[in-house]
C-alpha positions, 0 to 999 in steps of 0.5 A: 172835619176843617175842610169839608166845612170850609168847602161847603160854607165856600159853597153856600157862599158862591151860591148865594152871591151868585143869588144876590146878582141874578136877583138884581140883574133879573130887574132891568128889560133885557130887551133891545130893538133896532131897523135893520131893513125899511123897503116898498111892500107893493101894497096898499093900503086904503088912501092909495098909499104904498105900505111898507114893510119895516124889519126890525132886531130884536137883541136879548142883553139877559144872561138867561133866555127870553120867551114872547107872547102872541102880539096883537098889534102894535104902534104906527108914528106917522111923518105928521107925529101921529100915533095909529095903531096898527092891527097887525099880528105877530109873533117873537121867536125865543132869543137865547142870551147875546143873541138877536131874533128878526120881525118883520112888521107890514107899516103904513105909509110915512112910518117914522115911527115902531111903538112895540108893547111885548110881554114877554118872560126870561128862564128861571131863577136857577137857571140865571145863576147857573150862568152867573156864577160862570163854569167854576161856580157851578163846578163847587154847585155840581159838588154838593148835592145838597145845592145841586138839588136847591138851584141845579135847574132841571133842563126841559123846564127851566121857563115860569109855567104859568107864565110871569109875563111882564110888559114891556113898550121899545120905540125902533126909530124908522132913519130920515133918509127912509120915510117916504111923503106920503103920496097923493090918492090916484085919481078914480077911474071915472077921473082918468077917463075924464081927464082923457076926454080933454086931452085927446088931441081933435084927429084932423080934418080930411076933403 
């Protein structure tokens, strides 16, 4: 009888400690964004400058999965320092703990940084408790029917329903050696023809 009481008390302490640690960890933003590559896109904007494709790595620093809502755009900081909103729909994939996902953006010429406003949610608190307890703690919880019923998550229902989106704004700075100066606008066809007429040498005179 005494042994059962000690085991039950230990299980309760383990579960309570895991819950407190999980709740404290869940308050932090677990998302990190890094620039992976910057390449020319082959597409021109309205001013004739070539836009660039920016590949970002979105890293999950949490102990549980992170899910993202669809986004309708981001902000790009131009060479002059002004932020310009860019309408560009994208979705960040669901990322397991400690892993990363790739995100491809189409940015204006001479973009020096990208500002993302992301809406995300993490797995429910039960998943966080299980990850916080570790293998030994989960083994102890599995031995108790009561604790297993209280804190063991359903594998098919690990995300909050309805979603509980949190908002975070993250800036990713593009390295300076990849920032190209804005190109001058290309001359119109009529101006180009006029320039060719003025620069074409006269034909030699034949008697």
